[in-house]
C-alpha positions in Angstrom: 21.8 25.8 13.0 20.5 27.7 10.0 16.8 27.8 9.5 14.2 30.3 8.3 11.8 31.8 10.8 9.0 34.1 9.6 8.9 37.4 11.6 5.4 36.5 12.9 6.4 33.0 14.1 7.3 32.2 17.7 10.2 29.7 18.0 11.2 29.0 21.5 13.1 25.8 20.8 16.8 25.7 19.9 16.5 22.2 18.5 15.6 23.2 14.9 17.4 21.5 12.0 19.2 23.2 9.1 17.1 24.5 6.1 13.8 24.1 7.9 11.3 26.8 7.2 8.8 28.0 9.8 6.0 30.3 8.6 3.8 33.0 10.0 1.9 32.4 13.3 3.5 29.0 14.0 4.5 28.5 17.6 7.2 26.1 18.6 7.6 25.4 22.4 11.0 25.1 24.0 11.1 21.3 24.4 10.0 20.6 20.8 12.5 19.0 18.3 12.3 19.6 14.5 14.7 18.0 12.0 16.2 19.4 8.8 14.5 20.5 5.6 11.1 20.6 7.1 8.3 22.9 6.1 6.2 24.2 9.0 3.2 26.1 7.6 1.1 28.9 9.1 -0.7 28.4 12.4 1.1 25.2 13.3 1.5 24.6 17.1 4.2 22.1 18.3 4.2 21.4 22.0 7.0 20.3 24.4 8.0 16.6 24.0 6.8 16.5 20.4 9.4 15.4 17.9 9.5 15.9 14.1 12.0 14.1 11.8 13.7 15.3 8.6 12.0 16.5 5.4 8.6 16.6 7.1 5.8 18.8 5.7 3.2 20.1 8.2 0.4 22.1 6.5 -1.6 24.9 8.1 -3.7 24.5 11.2 -2.0 21.4 12.7 -1.2 20.9 16.4 1.4 18.4 17.6 0.9 17.7 21.3 3.3 16.1 23.8 3.9 12.4 23.0 3.6 12.8 19.2 6.5 11.4 17.2 6.8 12.1 13.5 9.5 10.2 11.6 11.3 11.4 8.3 9.5 12.2 5.1 6.0 12.5 6.5 3.3 14.7 5.0 0.6 16.1 7.3 -2.3 17.8 5.6 -4.1 20.9 6.7 -6.1 20.8 9.9 -5.2 17.2 10.7 -5.8 16.6 14.4 -3.7 14.6 16.8 -4.6 13.6 20.4 -2.5 12.5 23.3 -5.2 11.4 25.8 -8.1 9.2 25.0 -9.9 10.1 28.2 -9.3 13.8 28.8 -10.7 15.7 31.8 -10.4 19.4 32.4 -7.6 20.3 34.9 -6.7 16.6 35.2 -3.3 15.8 33.7 -1.8 12.3 33.1 1.6 11.5 34.5 2.7 10.7 31.0 0.9 11.4 27.7 0.2 8.5 25.3 2.6 8.0 22.5 1.5 8.5 18.9 4.0 7.4 16.3 3.8 8.3 12.5 6.4 6.2 10.7 8.6 7.2 7.8 7.0 8.2 4.5 3.4 8.2 5.8 0.9 10.8 4.5 -2.1 12.1 6.5 -4.9 13.8 4.6 -6.7 17.0 5.5 -8.9 17.0 8.5 -8.0 13.5 9.5 -8.2 12.7 13.3 -5.5 10.5 14.8 -6.3 9.1 18.3 -3.5 8.6 20.7 -1.4 5.5 21.5 -1.4 4.2 18.0 1.2 3.7 15.2 0.7 4.9 11.6 2.8 2.5 9.5 5.5 3.3 7.0 4.4 4.7 3.6 0.7 4.4 4.7 -1.9 6.9 3.4 -4.6 8.3 5.7 -7.5 9.6 3.7 -9.0 13.1 4.2 -11.4 13.2 7.1 -10.6 9.7 8.3 -10.8 9.0 12.1 -8.0 6.6 12.9 -8.7 4.6 16.1 -6.1 1.8 15.8 -2.8 1.0 14.3 -2.4 1.3 10.6 -0.2 -1.3 8.8 2.7 -0.2 6.6 1.6 0.7 3.0 -2.1 0.6 3.9 -4.6 3.1 2.6 -7.3 3.9 5.2 -10.5 5.9 4.9 -13.7 6.5 6.8 -15.0 6.8 10.4 -13.7 4.7 12.0 -10.9 4.3 9.5 -10.7 1.0 7.7 -8.3 -0.4 5.1 -9.4 0.4 1.5 -6.3 -0.8 -0.2 -2.5 -0.8 -0.3 -0.1 1.5 -2.1 2.1 0.2 -5.0 5.8 -0.3 -4.4 6.7 2.5 -6.9 4.2 5.3 -6.3 1.6 6.3 -3.8 -1.5 5.1 -5.4 -3.7 2.0 -4.8 -2.6 -1.2 -6.4 -5.3 -2.3 -8.9 -6.8 -5.8 -8.6 -4.8 -8.0 -10.8 -6.9 -10.7 -12.6 -5.5 -13.4 -14.8 -7.0 -15.1 -17.7 -6.4 -18.8 -18.4 -4.0 -17.8 -21.2 -1.9 -15.5 -19.0 -1.7 -18.2 -16.2 -0.4 -20.8 -18.7 2.1 -18.5 -20.3 3.3 -16.4 -17.4 2.5 -18.2 -14.1 5.3 -16.4 -12.2 4.4 -12.7 -11.7 6.7 -9.8 -10.9 6.7 -10.6 -7.2 9.5 -13.1 -6.5 8.3 -16.3 -4.8 4.7 -16.0 -6.1 3.2 -18.2 -8.8 -0.3 -18.7 -10.1 -1.7 -22.0 -11.0 -4.8 -23.0 -13.1 -6.7 -25.5 -11.0 -8.4 -28.3 -12.9 -12.2 -28.2 -12.5 -14.6 -30.9 -13.9 -18.2 -29.7 -14.4 -21.3 -31.6 -15.4 -25.0 -31.6 -14.6 -24.3 -33.0 -11.1 -22.1 -30.0 -10.2 -18.4 -29.1 -10.2 -15.3 -30.9 -8.8 -11.9 -29.4 -8.2 -8.8 -31.5 -7.6 -5.1 -31.1 -7.3 -2.1 -33.5 -7.5 1.4 -32.9 -6.3 3.7 -31.9 -9.2 0.6 -31.5 -11.4 -0.9 -28.6 -9.7 0.5 -28.4 -6.2 4.1 -27.2 -5.7 4.6 -29.0 -2.4 3.1 -31.8 -0.3 0.8 -30.2 2.3 1.2 -31.2 5.9 -1.6 -28.9 7.2 -4.6 -26.9 5.9 -6.9 -24.3 7.3 -10.1 -22.6 6.0 -11.0 -18.9 6.5 -14.7 -18.0 6.3 -17.3 -15.7 7.8 -14.9 -12.8 7.7 -16.4 -9.3 7.8 -15.3 -7.8 4.5 -13.5 -4.8 6.0 -11.2 -7.1 8.1 -7.7 -7.8 7.2 -5.9 -11.2 7.8 -2.4 -12.4 7.2 0.0 -9.4 7.4 3.0 -11.6 7.9 5.7 -13.6 6.1 7.2 -17.0 6.8 10.8 -18.0 7.1 10.5 -21.5 5.7 6.8 -22.3 5.2 5.1 -22.5 1.8 1.4 -21.6 1.3 -1.1 -22.4 -1.4 -4.3 -20.4 -1.5 -7.5 -21.1 -3.3 -10.7 -19.1 -2.8 -13.3 -21.9 -2.9 -16.3 -19.6 -2.8 -16.9 -15.8 -3.1 -13.8 -13.6 -3.4 -11.0 -12.0 -1.6 -7.9 -10.1 -2.5 -4.3 -11.1 -1.7 -1.5 -8.6 -1.5 2.0 -10.1 -2.1 5.2 -8.2 -1.4 8.8 -9.4 -1.9 10.3 -6.2 -0.3 10.9 -4.8 -3.8 7.6 -5.3 -5.8 4.0 -5.4 -4.5 0.9 -6.7 -6.3 -2.7 -7.3 -5.4 -4.3 -10.4 -6.8 -8.1 -10.9 -6.9 -9.1 -14.5 -6.1 -12.7 -14.8 -7.3 -12.8 -18.3 -8.7 -11.6 -21.7 -7.4 -9.9 -22.1 -10.8 -7.0 -20.0 -9.6 -4.5 -21.1 -7.0 -1.6 -18.9 -5.7 1.6 -20.3 -4.3 3.4 -18.0 -1.8 6.9 -19.1 -1.0 8.9 -18.2 2.2 10.0 -14.6 2.7 7.0 -13.1 0.8 4.8 -10.7 2.8 1.2 -11.7 2.4 -2.1 -10.0 3.3 -5.7 -11.1 2.6 -8.6 -8.7 2.7 -11.7 -7.5 0.8 -13.5 -10.7 1.7 -16.9 -11.1 0.2 -19.6 -12.1 2.8 -19.7 -15.6 1.4 -15.9 -16.1 0.9 -14.3 -19.4 1.8 -10.5 -19.4 1.5 -8.6 -22.7 1.6 -4.9 -22.5 2.6 -2.6 -25.5 2.2 0.7 -25.2 4.0 4.0 -27.2 3.8 4.6 -27.9 7.5 3.1 -28.0 10.9 2.3 -24.8 12.9 5.4 -23.1 14.3 5.1 -19.7 15.8 8.8 -19.1 15.4 8.5 -19.4 11.6 6.3 -16.2 11.4 7.7 -12.7 10.7 5.0 -10.3 11.8 7.0 -7.0 11.7 7.2 -5.5 8.2 10.6 -3.9 8.7 12.0 -7.1 10.0 10.6 -8.9 6.9 12.2 -6.3 4.5 15.6 -6.7 6.2 15.4 -10.5 6.1 14.3 -10.6 2.4 16.9 -8.2 1.3 19.6 -10.0 3.2 18.7 -13.3 1.4 18.7 -11.6 -2.0 22.1 -10.0 -1.2 23.6 -13.4 -0.3 22.2 -14.9 -3.5 
């Protein structure tokens, strides 16, 4: 294998990929594995049973302990801290260290702390100084202590998707947005001195005949719901009170839609990944669905969803 080692680095492992660069005062223990085209900066320590994929950047002052797994194309900022034991005691060693997995394309900001036994999802972004105590979904942006989801990255570049609001004119003319299988509807509302009335009729505002409905309310505004797709089920969402944001993803394009009025309904077809979050404290979300509950209809793993969605598009 051909890799660069700075004269002041200590590399005891023989499992280093081609074109990887290891800089001054880094220390790689014998059992560590590092892929190709990586950049291991000054004062990085990589312990036995730590594994680093290809094209990974690890900035100065990072330690990867046993049980840490870093997939391809990950960025780890300076002084980010990993752990492998949530209940450490001096001179007491676990039989096996907890696994921490950072999935492909994730970025971890400077001084972030990652607790053990969690998964950092694909293409997610961990903000500087965040303390991550539980799994992070794919494409999520998390900040704070404890870390919470602030937003989601766009499908084309690593920045937060802006809230997408639609005027009446845009709904009438465009309806279908860039995410396949997602369409917005203008809901008819009648208002007079007695109050307001919202209604919908099949084929005049509803794209399917509902067989079931549920209502989401009293959600703490930092909590996230959804995070799944359906194989056959259609959904129709209306925020009856307050506001919430809906992220829709067809495995190619991703948009965030702000629902802050009952005048807007959103139809989500099968094989669209959906997430609801940023609930206001008074939010009431009505969801109409096309069939009875069936746990087998859910796709809860994002990678499985991407594969299924792309296979359908390829067949078509």
